[in-house]
Each structure stands twice: as structure tokens, then as C-alpha cells.
Predicted model as a PDB file, atoms N, CA, C, CB and O in Angstrom, pLDDT in the B-factor column:
MODEL        1                                                                  
ATOM      1  N   UNK A   1     -56.465  17.832  22.412  1.00 90.00           N  
ATOM      2  CA  UNK A   1     -56.001  19.066  21.826  1.00 90.00           C  
ATOM      3  C   UNK A   1     -54.474  19.196  21.944  1.00 90.00           C  
ATOM      4  CB  UNK A   1     -56.693  20.249  22.491  1.00 90.00           C  
ATOM      5  O   UNK A   1     -53.801  19.620  21.004  1.00 90.00           O  
ATOM      6  N   UNK A   2     -53.946  18.825  23.113  1.00 90.00           N  
ATOM      7  CA  UNK A   2     -52.501  18.909  23.294  1.00 90.00           C  
ATOM      8  C   UNK A   2     -51.773  17.925  22.388  1.00 90.00           C  
ATOM      9  CB  UNK A   2     -52.133  18.649  24.750  1.00 90.00           C  
ATOM     10  O   UNK A   2     -50.669  18.200  21.918  1.00 90.00           O  
ATOM     11  N   UNK A   3     -52.404  16.768  22.145  1.00 92.00           N  
ATOM     12  CA  UNK A   3     -51.801  15.794  21.252  1.00 92.00           C  
ATOM     13  C   UNK A   3     -51.722  16.345  19.832  1.00 92.00           C  
ATOM     14  CB  UNK A   3     -52.594  14.484  21.274  1.00 92.00           C  
ATOM     15  O   UNK A   3     -50.731  16.129  19.135  1.00 92.00           O  
ATOM     16  N   UNK A   4     -52.752  17.049  19.409  1.00 93.00           N  
ATOM     17  CA  UNK A   4     -52.745  17.669  18.085  1.00 93.00           C  
ATOM     18  C   UNK A   4     -51.650  18.735  17.987  1.00 93.00           C  
ATOM     19  CB  UNK A   4     -54.121  18.289  17.777  1.00 93.00           C  
ATOM     20  O   UNK A   4     -50.982  18.844  16.959  1.00 93.00           O  
ATOM     21  N   UNK A   5     -51.467  19.514  19.042  1.00 94.00           N  
ATOM     22  CA  UNK A   5     -50.394  20.507  19.054  1.00 94.00           C  
ATOM     23  C   UNK A   5     -49.021  19.839  19.032  1.00 94.00           C  
ATOM     24  CB  UNK A   5     -50.518  21.411  20.285  1.00 94.00           C  
ATOM     25  O   UNK A   5     -48.094  20.339  18.395  1.00 94.00           O  
ATOM     26  N   UNK A   6     -48.893  18.705  19.730  1.00 94.00           N  
ATOM     27  CA  UNK A   6     -47.626  17.967  19.710  1.00 94.00           C  
ATOM     28  C   UNK A   6     -47.330  17.466  18.296  1.00 94.00           C  
ATOM     29  CB  UNK A   6     -47.669  16.778  20.706  1.00 94.00           C  
ATOM     30  O   UNK A   6     -46.192  17.542  17.834  1.00 94.00           O  
ATOM     31  N   UNK A   7     -48.346  16.961  17.617  1.00 95.00           N  
ATOM     32  CA  UNK A   7     -48.161  16.530  16.223  1.00 95.00           C  
ATOM     33  C   UNK A   7     -47.761  17.705  15.340  1.00 95.00           C  
ATOM     34  CB  UNK A   7     -49.448  15.880  15.681  1.00 95.00           C  
ATOM     35  O   UNK A   7     -46.897  17.567  14.474  1.00 95.00           O  
ATOM     36  N   UNK A   8     -48.385  18.859  15.556  1.00 95.00           N  
ATOM     37  CA  UNK A   8     -48.075  20.051  14.762  1.00 95.00           C  
ATOM     38  C   UNK A   8     -46.634  20.487  14.978  1.00 95.00           C  
ATOM     39  CB  UNK A   8     -49.031  21.197  15.114  1.00 95.00           C  
ATOM     40  O   UNK A   8     -45.927  20.782  14.015  1.00 95.00           O  
ATOM     41  N   UNK A   9     -46.191  20.533  16.230  1.00 96.00           N  
ATOM     42  CA  UNK A   9     -44.813  20.899  16.518  1.00 96.00           C  
ATOM     43  C   UNK A   9     -43.854  19.852  15.941  1.00 96.00           C  
ATOM     44  CB  UNK A   9     -44.601  21.049  18.038  1.00 96.00           C  
ATOM     45  O   UNK A   9     -42.770  20.197  15.472  1.00 96.00           O  
ATOM     46  N   UNK A  10     -44.247  18.587  15.976  1.00 94.00           N  
ATOM     47  CA  UNK A  10     -43.415  17.532  15.402  1.00 94.00           C  
ATOM     48  C   UNK A  10     -43.277  17.669  13.897  1.00 94.00           C  
ATOM     49  CB  UNK A  10     -43.988  16.174  15.739  1.00 94.00           C  
ATOM     50  O   UNK A  10     -42.190  17.480  13.352  1.00 94.00           O  
ATOM     51  N   UNK A  11     -44.368  17.994  13.224  1.00 96.00           N  
ATOM     52  CA  UNK A  11     -44.311  18.168  11.766  1.00 96.00           C  
ATOM     53  C   UNK A  11     -43.482  19.390  11.380  1.00 96.00           C  
ATOM     54  CB  UNK A  11     -45.726  18.298  11.191  1.00 96.00           C  
ATOM     55  O   UNK A  11     -42.724  19.353  10.411  1.00 96.00           O  
ATOM     56  N   UNK A  12     -43.632  20.471  12.144  1.00 95.00           N  
ATOM     57  CA  UNK A  12     -42.832  21.672  11.867  1.00 95.00           C  
ATOM     58  C   UNK A  12     -41.353  21.371  12.047  1.00 95.00           C  
ATOM     59  CB  UNK A  12     -43.254  22.840  12.786  1.00 95.00           C  
ATOM     60  O   UNK A  12     -40.529  21.777  11.228  1.00 95.00           O  
ATOM     61  N   UNK A  13     -41.018  20.666  13.108  1.00 95.00           N  
ATOM     62  CA  UNK A  13     -39.610  20.340  13.338  1.00 95.00           C  
ATOM     63  C   UNK A  13     -39.099  19.333  12.320  1.00 95.00           C  
ATOM     64  CB  UNK A  13     -39.415  19.795  14.748  1.00 95.00           C  
ATOM     65  O   UNK A  13     -37.924  19.377  11.956  1.00 95.00           O  
ATOM     66  N   UNK A  14     -39.946  18.430  11.852  1.00 94.00           N  
ATOM     67  CA  UNK A  14     -39.519  17.485  10.823  1.00 94.00           C  
ATOM     68  C   UNK A  14     -39.196  18.196   9.518  1.00 94.00           C  
ATOM     69  CB  UNK A  14     -40.595  16.431  10.589  1.00 94.00           C  
ATOM     70  O   UNK A  14     -38.266  17.812   8.809  1.00 94.00           O  
ATOM     71  N   UNK A  15     -39.965  19.232   9.202  1.00 95.00           N  
ATOM     72  CA  UNK A  15     -39.688  20.027   7.999  1.00 95.00           C  
ATOM     73  C   UNK A  15     -38.333  20.716   8.121  1.00 95.00           C  
ATOM     74  CB  UNK A  15     -40.803  21.077   7.766  1.00 95.00           C  
ATOM     75  O   UNK A  15     -37.658  20.934   7.114  1.00 95.00           O  
ATOM     76  N   UNK A  16     -37.929  21.059   9.339  1.00 93.00           N  
ATOM     77  CA  UNK A  16     -36.615  21.674   9.548  1.00 93.00           C  
ATOM     78  C   UNK A  16     -35.513  20.617   9.547  1.00 93.00           C  
ATOM     79  CB  UNK A  16     -36.593  22.459  10.871  1.00 93.00           C  
ATOM     80  O   UNK A  16     -34.427  20.854   9.019  1.00 93.00           O  
ATOM     81  N   UNK A  17     -35.788  19.450  10.137  1.00 93.00           N  
ATOM     82  CA  UNK A  17     -34.767  18.412  10.307  1.00 93.00           C  
ATOM     83  C   UNK A  17     -34.411  17.728   8.990  1.00 93.00           C  
ATOM     84  CB  UNK A  17     -35.243  17.374  11.308  1.00 93.00           C  
ATOM     85  O   UNK A  17     -33.242  17.407   8.773  1.00 93.00           O  
ATOM     86  N   UNK A  18     -35.364  17.498   8.119  1.00 93.00           N  
ATOM     87  CA  UNK A  18     -35.085  16.773   6.869  1.00 93.00           C  
ATOM     88  C   UNK A  18     -34.048  17.490   6.008  1.00 93.00           C  
ATOM     89  CB  UNK A  18     -36.375  16.588   6.070  1.00 93.00           C  
ATOM     90  O   UNK A  18     -33.094  16.842   5.578  1.00 93.00           O  
ATOM     91  N   UNK A  19     -34.176  18.784   5.730  1.00 92.00           N  
ATOM     92  CA  UNK A  19     -33.109  19.433   4.952  1.00 92.00           C  
ATOM     93  C   UNK A  19     -31.792  19.542   5.718  1.00 92.00           C  
ATOM     94  CB  UNK A  19     -33.554  20.815   4.526  1.00 92.00           C  
ATOM     95  O   UNK A  19     -30.732  19.702   5.114  1.00 92.00           O  
ATOM     96  N   UNK A  20     -31.858  19.458   7.034  1.00 88.00           N  
ATOM     97  CA  UNK A  20     -30.643  19.570   7.839  1.00 88.00           C  
ATOM     98  C   UNK A  20     -29.775  18.326   7.777  1.00 88.00           C  
ATOM     99  CB  UNK A  20     -31.002  19.856   9.266  1.00 88.00           C  
ATOM    100  O   UNK A  20     -28.677  18.321   8.333  1.00 88.00           O  
ATOM    101  N   UNK A  21     -30.234  17.277   7.120  1.00 85.00           N  
ATOM    102  CA  UNK A  21     -29.401  16.087   6.957  1.00 85.00           C  
ATOM    103  C   UNK A  21     -28.365  16.277   5.858  1.00 85.00           C  
ATOM    104  CB  UNK A  21     -30.268  14.872   6.648  1.00 85.00           C  
ATOM    105  O   UNK A  21     -27.424  15.491   5.745  1.00 85.00           O  
ATOM    106  N   UNK A  22     -28.535  17.315   5.052  1.00 86.00           N  
ATOM    107  CA  UNK A  22     -27.568  17.634   4.000  1.00 86.00           C  
ATOM    108  C   UNK A  22     -26.318  18.207   4.659  1.00 86.00           C  
ATOM    109  CB  UNK A  22     -28.169  18.642   2.956  1.00 86.00           C  
ATOM    110  O   UNK A  22     -26.432  19.017   5.580  1.00 86.00           O  
ATOM    111  N   UNK A  23     -25.130  17.809   4.212  1.00 83.00           N  
ATOM    112  CA  UNK A  23     -23.913  18.358   4.820  1.00 83.00           C  
ATOM    113  C   UNK A  23     -23.893  19.888   4.784  1.00 83.00           C  
ATOM    114  CB  UNK A  23     -22.680  17.809   4.106  1.00 83.00           C  
ATOM    115  O   UNK A  23     -24.371  20.508   3.834  1.00 83.00           O  
ATOM    116  N   UNK A  24     -23.339  20.470   5.820  1.00 83.00           N  
ATOM    117  CA  UNK A  24     -23.197  21.912   6.043  1.00 83.00           C  
ATOM    118  C   UNK A  24     -24.521  22.609   6.354  1.00 83.00           C  
ATOM    119  CB  UNK A  24     -22.571  22.551   4.831  1.00 83.00           C  
ATOM    120  O   UNK A  24     -24.571  23.837   6.425  1.00 83.00           O  
ATOM    121  N   UNK A  25     -25.589  21.836   6.539  1.00 83.00           N  
ATOM    122  CA  UNK A  25     -26.851  22.421   6.989  1.00 83.00           C  
ATOM    123  C   UNK A  25     -27.258  21.850   8.347  1.00 83.00           C  
ATOM    124  CB  UNK A  25     -27.961  22.169   5.952  1.00 83.00           C  
ATOM    125  O   UNK A  25     -28.418  21.955   8.745  1.00 83.00           O  
ATOM    126  N   UNK A  26     -26.316  21.255   9.048  1.00 83.00           N  
ATOM    127  CA  UNK A  26     -26.589  20.653  10.340  1.00 83.00           C  
ATOM    128  C   UNK A  26     -27.008  21.651  11.404  1.00 83.00           C  
ATOM    129  CB  UNK A  26     -25.394  19.917  10.804  1.00 83.00           C  
ATOM    130  O   UNK A  26     -27.607  21.268  12.408  1.00 83.00           O  
ATOM    131  N   UNK A  27     -26.701  22.925  11.199  1.00 86.00           N  
ATOM    132  CA  UNK A  27     -27.101  23.957  12.159  1.00 86.00           C  
ATOM    133  C   UNK A  27     -28.624  24.045  12.259  1.00 86.00           C  
ATOM    134  CB  UNK A  27     -26.515  25.323  11.755  1.00 86.00           C  
ATOM    135  O   UNK A  27     -29.152  24.536  13.256  1.00 86.00           O  
ATOM    136  N   UNK A  28     -29.329  23.573  11.234  1.00 88.00           N  
ATOM    137  CA  UNK A  28     -30.791  23.577  11.285  1.00 88.00           C  
ATOM    138  C   UNK A  28     -31.341  22.679  12.372  1.00 88.00           C  
ATOM    139  CB  UNK A  28     -31.354  23.155   9.961  1.00 88.00           C  
ATOM    140  O   UNK A  28     -32.432  22.918  12.890  1.00 88.00           O  
ATOM    141  N   UNK A  29     -30.575  21.628  12.724  1.00 88.00           N  
ATOM    142  CA  UNK A  29     -31.007  20.767  13.822  1.00 88.00           C  
ATOM    143  C   UNK A  29     -31.015  21.509  15.143  1.00 88.00           C  
ATOM    144  CB  UNK A  29     -30.110  19.549  13.922  1.00 88.00           C  
ATOM    145  O   UNK A  29     -31.871  21.266  15.994  1.00 88.00           O  
ATOM    146  N   UNK A  30     -30.055  22.423  15.318  1.00 90.00           N  
ATOM    147  CA  UNK A  30     -30.049  23.211  16.544  1.00 90.00           C  
ATOM    148  C   UNK A  30     -31.270  24.121  16.615  1.00 90.00           C  
ATOM    149  CB  UNK A  30     -28.767  24.039  16.638  1.00 90.00           C  
ATOM    150  O   UNK A  30     -31.757  24.414  17.707  1.00 90.00           O  
ATOM    151  N   UNK A  31     -31.766  24.569  15.478  1.00 91.00           N  
ATOM    152  CA  UNK A  31     -32.992  25.375  15.458  1.00 91.00           C  
ATOM    153  C   UNK A  31     -34.226  24.524  15.741  1.00 91.00           C  
ATOM    154  CB  UNK A  31     -33.143  26.077  14.106  1.00 91.00           C  
ATOM    155  O   UNK A  31     -35.201  25.004  16.319  1.00 91.00           O  
ATOM    156  N   UNK A  32     -34.175  23.256  15.328  1.00 92.00           N  
ATOM    157  CA  UNK A  32     -35.325  22.375  15.493  1.00 92.00           C  
ATOM    158  C   UNK A  32     -35.431  21.802  16.905  1.00 92.00           C  
ATOM    159  CB  UNK A  32     -35.252  21.249  14.494  1.00 92.00           C  
ATOM    160  O   UNK A  32     -36.528  21.444  17.333  1.00 92.00           O  
ATOM    161  N   UNK A  33     -34.337  21.706  17.630  1.00 93.00           N  
ATOM    162  CA  UNK A  33     -34.360  21.071  18.947  1.00 93.00           C  
ATOM    163  C   UNK A  33     -35.325  21.732  19.934  1.00 93.00           C  
ATOM    164  CB  UNK A  33     -32.979  21.079  19.527  1.00 93.00           C  
ATOM    165  O   UNK A  33     -36.059  21.011  20.609  1.00 93.00           O  
ATOM    166  N   UNK A  34     -35.365  23.054  20.055  1.00 94.00           N  
ATOM    167  CA  UNK A  34     -36.347  23.646  20.991  1.00 94.00           C  
ATOM    168  C   UNK A  34     -37.794  23.364  20.578  1.00 94.00           C  
ATOM    169  CB  UNK A  34     -36.134  25.160  21.086  1.00 94.00           C  
ATOM    170  O   UNK A  34     -38.659  23.175  21.434  1.00 94.00           O  
ATOM    171  N   UNK A  35     -38.052  23.336  19.283  1.00 94.00           N  
ATOM    172  CA  UNK A  35     -39.407  23.041  18.807  1.00 94.00           C  
ATOM    173  C   UNK A  35     -39.772  21.601  19.143  1.00 94.00           C  
ATOM    174  CB  UNK A  35     -39.522  23.285  17.280  1.00 94.00           C  
ATOM    175  O   UNK A  35     -40.906  21.319  19.529  1.00 94.00           O  
ATOM    176  N   UNK A  36     -38.818  20.693  18.999  1.00 95.00           N  
ATOM    177  CA  UNK A  36     -39.063  19.291  19.323  1.00 95.00           C  
ATOM    178  C   UNK A  36     -39.331  19.122  20.810  1.00 95.00           C  
ATOM    179  CB  UNK A  36     -37.873  18.425  18.897  1.00 95.00           C  
ATOM    180  O   UNK A  36     -40.223  18.369  21.201  1.00 95.00           O  
ATOM    181  N   UNK A  37     -38.566  19.815  21.637  1.00 95.00           N  
ATOM    182  CA  UNK A  37     -38.747  19.704  23.090  1.00 95.00           C  
ATOM    183  C   UNK A  37     -40.128  20.222  23.501  1.00 95.00           C  
ATOM    184  CB  UNK A  37     -37.638  20.487  23.838  1.00 95.00           C  
ATOM    185  O   UNK A  37     -40.775  19.636  24.369  1.00 95.00           O  
ATOM    186  N   UNK A  38     -40.572  21.293  22.895  1.00 95.00           N  
ATOM    187  CA  UNK A  38     -41.921  21.801  23.180  1.00 95.00           C  
ATOM    188  C   UNK A  38     -42.962  20.766  22.773  1.00 95.00           C  
ATOM    189  CB  UNK A  38     -42.175  23.140  22.441  1.00 95.00           C  
ATOM    190  O   UNK A  38     -43.937  20.552  23.493  1.00 95.00           O  
ATOM    191  N   UNK A  39     -42.764  20.128  21.632  1.00 94.00           N  
ATOM    192  CA  UNK A  39     -43.686  19.078  21.193  1.00 94.00           C  
ATOM    193  C   UNK A  39     -43.699  17.893  22.134  1.00 94.00           C  
ATOM    194  CB  UNK A  39     -43.322  18.613  19.806  1.00 94.00           C  
ATOM    195  O   UNK A  39     -44.760  17.325  22.394  1.00 94.00           O  
ATOM    196  N   UNK A  40     -42.540  17.505  22.651  1.00 95.00           N  
ATOM    197  CA  UNK A  40     -42.469  16.393  23.601  1.00 95.00           C  
ATOM    198  C   UNK A  40     -43.203  16.749  24.892  1.00 95.00           C  
ATOM    199  CB  UNK A  40     -40.999  16.029  23.904  1.00 95.00           C  
ATOM    200  O   UNK A  40     -43.918  15.917  25.450  1.00 95.00           O  
ATOM    201  N   UNK A  41     -43.031  17.967  25.360  1.00 95.00           N  
ATOM    202  CA  UNK A  41     -43.711  18.405  26.591  1.00 95.00           C  
ATOM    203  C   UNK A  41     -45.221  18.426  26.391  1.00 95.00           C  
ATOM    204  CB  UNK A  41     -43.216  19.804  27.020  1.00 95.00           C  
ATOM    205  O   UNK A  41     -45.969  17.951  27.246  1.00 95.00           O  
ATOM    206  N   UNK A  42     -45.667  18.970  25.274  1.00 94.00           N  
ATOM    207  CA  UNK A  42     -47.111  18.984  25.005  1.00 94.00           C  
ATOM    208  C   UNK A  42     -47.661  17.573  24.855  1.00 94.00           C  
ATOM    209  CB  UNK A  42     -47.411  19.795  23.740  1.00 94.00           C  
ATOM    210  O   UNK A  42     -48.768  17.281  25.308  1.00 94.00           O  
ATOM    211  N   UNK A  43     -46.886  16.699  24.218  1.00 94.00           N  
ATOM    212  CA  UNK A  43     -47.326  15.309  24.075  1.00 94.00           C  
ATOM    213  C   UNK A  43     -47.369  14.579  25.402  1.00 94.00           C  
ATOM    214  CB  UNK A  43     -46.418  14.569  23.124  1.00 94.00           C  
ATOM    215  O   UNK A  43     -48.219  13.713  25.606  1.00 94.00           O  
ATOM    216  N   UNK A  44     -46.464  14.918  26.306  1.00 94.00           N  
ATOM    217  CA  UNK A  44     -46.472  14.285  27.626  1.00 94.00           C  
ATOM    218  C   UNK A  44     -47.665  14.752  28.455  1.00 94.00           C  
ATOM    219  CB  UNK A  44     -45.166  14.586  28.369  1.00 94.00           C  
ATOM    220  O   UNK A  44     -48.173  14.002  29.288  1.00 94.00           O  
ATOM    221  N   UNK A  45     -48.107  15.970  28.234  1.00 94.00           N  
ATOM    222  CA  UNK A  45     -49.249  16.490  28.978  1.00 94.00           C  
ATOM    223  C   UNK A  45     -50.588  15.999  28.431  1.00 94.00           C  
ATOM    224  CB  UNK A  45     -49.221  17.996  28.963  1.00 94.00           C  
ATOM    225  O   UNK A  45     -51.602  16.098  29.123  1.00 94.00           O  
ATOM    226  N   UNK A  46     -50.616  15.475  27.213  1.00 91.00           N  
ATOM    227  CA  UNK A  46     -51.875  15.031  26.614  1.00 91.00           C  
ATOM    228  C   UNK A  46     -52.228  13.626  27.091  1.00 91.00           C  
ATOM    229  CB  UNK A  46     -51.786  15.066  25.075  1.00 91.00           C  
ATOM    230  O   UNK A  46     -51.403  12.927  27.679  1.00 91.00           O  
ATOM    231  N   UNK A  47     -53.444  13.238  26.832  1.00 90.00           N  
ATOM    232  CA  UNK A  47     -53.895  11.910  27.257  1.00 90.00           C  
ATOM    233  C   UNK A  47     -53.417  10.816  26.308  1.00 90.00           C  
ATOM    234  CB  UNK A  47     -55.415  11.878  27.354  1.00 90.00           C  
ATOM    235  O   UNK A  47     -53.347   9.652  26.701  1.00 90.00           O  
ATOM    236  N   UNK A  48     -53.093  11.164  25.080  1.00 90.00           N  
ATOM    237  CA  UNK A  48     -52.601  10.197  24.102  1.00 90.00           C  
ATOM    238  C   UNK A  48     -51.088  10.339  23.956  1.00 90.00           C  
ATOM    239  CB  UNK A  48     -53.303  10.392  22.731  1.00 90.00           C  
ATOM    240  O   UNK A  48     -50.524  11.407  24.198  1.00 90.00           O  
ATOM    241  N   UNK A  49     -50.449   9.256  23.561  1.00 89.00           N  
ATOM    242  CA  UNK A  49     -48.992   9.253  23.480  1.00 89.00           C  
ATOM    243  C   UNK A  49     -48.448   9.372  22.062  1.00 89.00           C  
ATOM    244  CB  UNK A  49     -48.466   8.008  24.098  1.00 89.00           C  
ATOM    245  O   UNK A  49     -47.231   9.427  21.887  1.00 89.00           O  
ATOM    246  N   UNK A  50     -49.287   9.414  21.064  1.00 92.00           N  
ATOM    247  CA  UNK A  50     -48.794   9.368  19.688  1.00 92.00           C  
ATOM    248  C   UNK A  50     -48.014  10.627  19.300  1.00 92.00           C  
ATOM    249  CB  UNK A  50     -49.956   9.175  18.733  1.00 92.00           C  
ATOM    250  O   UNK A  50     -47.002  10.523  18.607  1.00 92.00           O  
ATOM    251  N   UNK A  51     -48.451  11.793  19.722  1.00 92.00           N  
ATOM    252  CA  UNK A  51     -47.739  13.030  19.413  1.00 92.00           C  
ATOM    253  C   UNK A  51     -46.384  13.077  20.079  1.00 92.00           C  
ATOM    254  CB  UNK A  51     -48.555  14.228  19.834  1.00 92.00           C  
ATOM    255  O   UNK A  51     -45.400  13.505  19.474  1.00 92.00           O  
ATOM    256  N   UNK A  52     -46.329  12.631  21.343  1.00 94.00           N  
ATOM    257  CA  UNK A  52     -45.050  12.586  22.053  1.00 94.00           C  
ATOM    258  C   UNK A  52     -44.095  11.617  21.384  1.00 94.00           C  
ATOM    259  CB  UNK A  52     -45.259  12.190  23.515  1.00 94.00           C  
ATOM    260  O   UNK A  52     -42.912  11.919  21.225  1.00 94.00           O  
ATOM    261  N   UNK A  53     -44.599  10.447  20.989  1.00 95.00           N  
ATOM    262  CA  UNK A  53     -43.744   9.452  20.346  1.00 95.00           C  
ATOM    263  C   UNK A  53     -43.218   9.944  19.005  1.00 95.00           C  
ATOM    264  CB  UNK A  53     -44.504   8.149  20.155  1.00 95.00           C  
ATOM    265  O   UNK A  53     -42.066   9.686  18.659  1.00 95.00           O  
ATOM    266  N   UNK A  54     -44.048  10.647  18.253  1.00 95.00           N  
ATOM    267  CA  UNK A  54     -43.607  11.203  16.977  1.00 95.00           C  
ATOM    268  C   UNK A  54     -42.500  12.225  17.189  1.00 95.00           C  
ATOM    269  CB  UNK A  54     -44.784  11.844  16.234  1.00 95.00           C  
ATOM    270  O   UNK A  54     -41.509  12.228  16.459  1.00 95.00           O  
ATOM    271  N   UNK A  55     -42.663  13.091  18.184  1.00 95.00           N  
ATOM    272  CA  UNK A  55     -41.624  14.087  18.472  1.00 95.00           C  
ATOM    273  C   UNK A  55     -40.343  13.418  18.940  1.00 95.00           C  
ATOM    274  CB  UNK A  55     -42.110  15.082  19.531  1.00 95.00           C  
ATOM    275  O   UNK A  55     -39.251  13.888  18.619  1.00 95.00           O  
ATOM    276  N   UNK A  56     -40.454  12.330  19.692  1.00 95.00           N  
ATOM    277  CA  UNK A  56     -39.257  11.617  20.134  1.00 95.00           C  
ATOM    278  C   UNK A  56     -38.519  10.979  18.964  1.00 95.00           C  
ATOM    279  CB  UNK A  56     -39.626  10.551  21.157  1.00 95.00           C  
ATOM    280  O   UNK A  56     -37.289  10.919  18.967  1.00 95.00           O  
ATOM    281  N   UNK A  57     -39.253  10.504  17.968  1.00 96.00           N  
ATOM    282  CA  UNK A  57     -38.612   9.947  16.771  1.00 96.00           C  
ATOM    283  C   UNK A  57     -37.880  11.042  15.996  1.00 96.00           C  
ATOM    284  CB  UNK A  57     -39.659   9.260  15.864  1.00 96.00           C  
ATOM    285  O   UNK A  57     -36.760  10.835  15.528  1.00 96.00           O  
ATOM    286  N   UNK A  58     -38.512  12.201  15.863  1.00 95.00           N  
ATOM    287  CA  UNK A  58     -37.858  13.328  15.186  1.00 95.00           C  
ATOM    288  C   UNK A  58     -36.629  13.769  15.978  1.00 95.00           C  
ATOM    289  CB  UNK A  58     -38.846  14.515  15.013  1.00 95.00           C  
ATOM    290  O   UNK A  58     -35.605  14.116  15.390  1.00 95.00           O  
ATOM    291  N   UNK A  59     -36.724  13.759  17.309  1.00 94.00           N  
ATOM    292  CA  UNK A  59     -35.583  14.096  18.162  1.00 94.00           C  
ATOM    293  C   UNK A  59     -34.453  13.096  17.959  1.00 94.00           C  
ATOM    294  CB  UNK A  59     -36.004  14.131  19.645  1.00 94.00           C  
ATOM    295  O   UNK A  59     -33.285  13.483  17.920  1.00 94.00           O  
ATOM    296  N   UNK A  60     -34.779  11.839  17.831  1.00 95.00           N  
ATOM    297  CA  UNK A  60     -33.761  10.811  17.591  1.00 95.00           C  
ATOM    298  C   UNK A  60     -33.051  11.037  16.257  1.00 95.00           C  
ATOM    299  CB  UNK A  60     -34.397   9.412  17.618  1.00 95.00           C  
ATOM    300  O   UNK A  60     -31.829  10.909  16.175  1.00 95.00           O  
ATOM    301  N   UNK A  61     -33.805  11.371  15.220  1.00 93.00           N  
ATOM    302  CA  UNK A  61     -33.213  11.646  13.908  1.00 93.00           C  
ATOM    303  C   UNK A  61     -32.273  12.845  13.995  1.00 93.00           C  
ATOM    304  CB  UNK A  61     -34.314  11.903  12.853  1.00 93.00           C  
ATOM    305  O   UNK A  61     -31.164  12.806  13.463  1.00 93.00           O  
ATOM    306  N   UNK A  62     -32.713  13.906  14.662  1.00 91.00           N  
ATOM    307  CA  UNK A  62     -31.881  15.110  14.797  1.00 91.00           C  
ATOM    308  C   UNK A  62     -30.630  14.829  15.628  1.00 91.00           C  
ATOM    309  CB  UNK A  62     -32.690  16.250  15.437  1.00 91.00           C  
ATOM    310  O   UNK A  62     -29.549  15.325  15.312  1.00 91.00           O  
ATOM    311  N   UNK A  63     -30.775  14.035  16.690  1.00 91.00           N  
ATOM    312  CA  UNK A  63     -29.627  13.739  17.547  1.00 91.00           C  
ATOM    313  C   UNK A  63     -28.599  12.875  16.827  1.00 91.00           C  
ATOM    314  CB  UNK A  63     -30.086  13.042  18.825  1.00 91.00           C  
ATOM    315  O   UNK A  63     -27.396  13.092  16.971  1.00 91.00           O  
ATOM    316  N   UNK A  64     -29.059  11.907  16.060  1.00 91.00           N  
ATOM    317  CA  UNK A  64     -28.124  11.069  15.297  1.00 91.00           C  
ATOM    318  C   UNK A  64     -27.385  11.915  14.272  1.00 91.00           C  
ATOM    319  CB  UNK A  64     -28.870   9.906  14.596  1.00 91.00           C  
ATOM    320  O   UNK A  64     -26.175  11.765  14.099  1.00 91.00           O  
ATOM    321  N   UNK A  65     -28.101  12.802  13.590  1.00 90.00           N  
ATOM    322  CA  UNK A  65     -27.465  13.664  12.587  1.00 90.00           C  
ATOM    323  C   UNK A  65     -26.446  14.594  13.233  1.00 90.00           C  
ATOM    324  CB  UNK A  65     -28.522  14.485  11.835  1.00 90.00           C  
ATOM    325  O   UNK A  65     -25.372  14.823  12.676  1.00 90.00           O  
ATOM    326  N   UNK A  66     -26.776  15.129  14.401  1.00 88.00           N  
ATOM    327  CA  UNK A  66     -25.832  16.011  15.083  1.00 88.00           C  
ATOM    328  C   UNK A  66     -24.607  15.244  15.555  1.00 88.00           C  
ATOM    329  CB  UNK A  66     -26.505  16.699  16.266  1.00 88.00           C  
ATOM    330  O   UNK A  66     -23.493  15.767  15.504  1.00 88.00           O  
ATOM    331  N   UNK A  67     -24.796  14.010  16.015  1.00 89.00           N  
ATOM    332  CA  UNK A  67     -23.637  13.237  16.469  1.00 89.00           C  
ATOM    333  C   UNK A  67     -22.741  12.823  15.309  1.00 89.00           C  
ATOM    334  CB  UNK A  67     -24.096  12.001  17.229  1.00 89.00           C  
ATOM    335  O   UNK A  67     -21.523  12.746  15.467  1.00 89.00           O  
ATOM    336  N   UNK A  68     -23.327  12.556  14.151  1.00 86.00           N  
ATOM    337  CA  UNK A  68     -22.527  12.210  12.986  1.00 86.00           C  
ATOM    338  C   UNK A  68     -21.698  13.417  12.537  1.00 86.00           C  
ATOM    339  CB  UNK A  68     -23.430  11.714  11.837  1.00 86.00           C  
ATOM    340  O   UNK A  68     -20.535  13.266  12.163  1.00 86.00           O  
ATOM    341  N   UNK A  69     -22.284  14.594  12.572  1.00 81.00           N  
ATOM    342  CA  UNK A  69     -21.581  15.791  12.132  1.00 81.00           C  
ATOM    343  C   UNK A  69     -20.733  16.445  13.200  1.00 81.00           C  
ATOM    344  CB  UNK A  69     -22.552  16.772  11.626  1.00 81.00           C  
ATOM    345  O   UNK A  69     -20.158  17.506  12.962  1.00 81.00           O  
ATOM    346  N   UNK A  70     -20.642  15.843  14.365  1.00 79.00           N  
ATOM    347  CA  UNK A  70     -19.841  16.424  15.431  1.00 79.00           C  
ATOM    348  C   UNK A  70     -20.526  17.597  16.117  1.00 79.00           C  
ATOM    349  CB  UNK A  70     -18.520  16.865  14.885  1.00 79.00           C  
ATOM    350  O   UNK A  70     -19.878  18.337  16.858  1.00 79.00           O  
ATOM    351  N   UNK A  71     -21.799  17.779  15.891  1.00 73.00           N  
ATOM    352  CA  UNK A  71     -22.541  18.841  16.537  1.00 73.00           C  
ATOM    353  C   UNK A  71     -22.553  20.166  15.820  1.00 73.00           C  
ATOM    354  CB  UNK A  71     -22.013  19.042  17.858  1.00 73.00           C  
ATOM    355  O   UNK A  71     -23.268  21.085  16.221  1.00 73.00           O  
ATOM    356  N   UNK A  72     -21.768  20.279  14.759  1.00 70.00           N  
ATOM    357  CA  UNK A  72     -21.670  21.578  14.078  1.00 70.00           C  
ATOM    358  C   UNK A  72     -22.075  21.465  12.619  1.00 70.00           C  
ATOM    359  CB  UNK A  72     -20.246  22.133  14.179  1.00 70.00           C  
ATOM    360  O   UNK A  72     -22.941  22.204  12.149  1.00 70.00           O  
ATOM    361  N   UNK A  73     -21.456  20.548  11.911  1.00 63.00           N  
ATOM    362  CA  UNK A  73     -21.623  20.489  10.452  1.00 63.00           C  
ATOM    363  C   UNK A  73     -22.968  19.915  10.089  1.00 63.00           C  
ATOM    364  CB  UNK A  73     -20.517  19.657   9.810  1.00 63.00           C  
ATOM    365  O   UNK A  73     -23.286  19.789   8.906  1.00 63.00           O  
TER     366      UNK A  73                                                      
ENDMDL                                                                          
END                                                                             
């Protein structure tokens, strides 16, 4: 059940992160980061690792985008 919730939080954050790759919408990544962290925590508490790994991939995408934009743009 926790793995399913981790996947759900990962999908919600991915929907936020994808449009945030457009210039001047990078602030959306800051909104997605808490959702991703909750998904990672739920995935770590579950018996399966797939939800946690998915959230970590989304976190990596958001972190790379934030580093490219200097954290703001």
C-alpha cells in the first residue's frame, strides 16, 4: 500500500516537474520537492523499492533543472 502511495506522489510530482522544465517556470520544482520527499519516505517504508526509485528519478530531474537555472529560473 505504501508503495502505491509512493507511486502516486511520484506521478503527481512528475506532472508538476515536467512543465517546470520550461524557462521561467522553474519555481514549480520548488513546489514539487516536498511532494517528492514525501514519496521517497513512503517508498522507503514500503516493502518494495519501485515507488522509492521512481521518486528518486523525479527528484534527480528536478534537481538537475534547478541547478541549470541557478535555483530560481
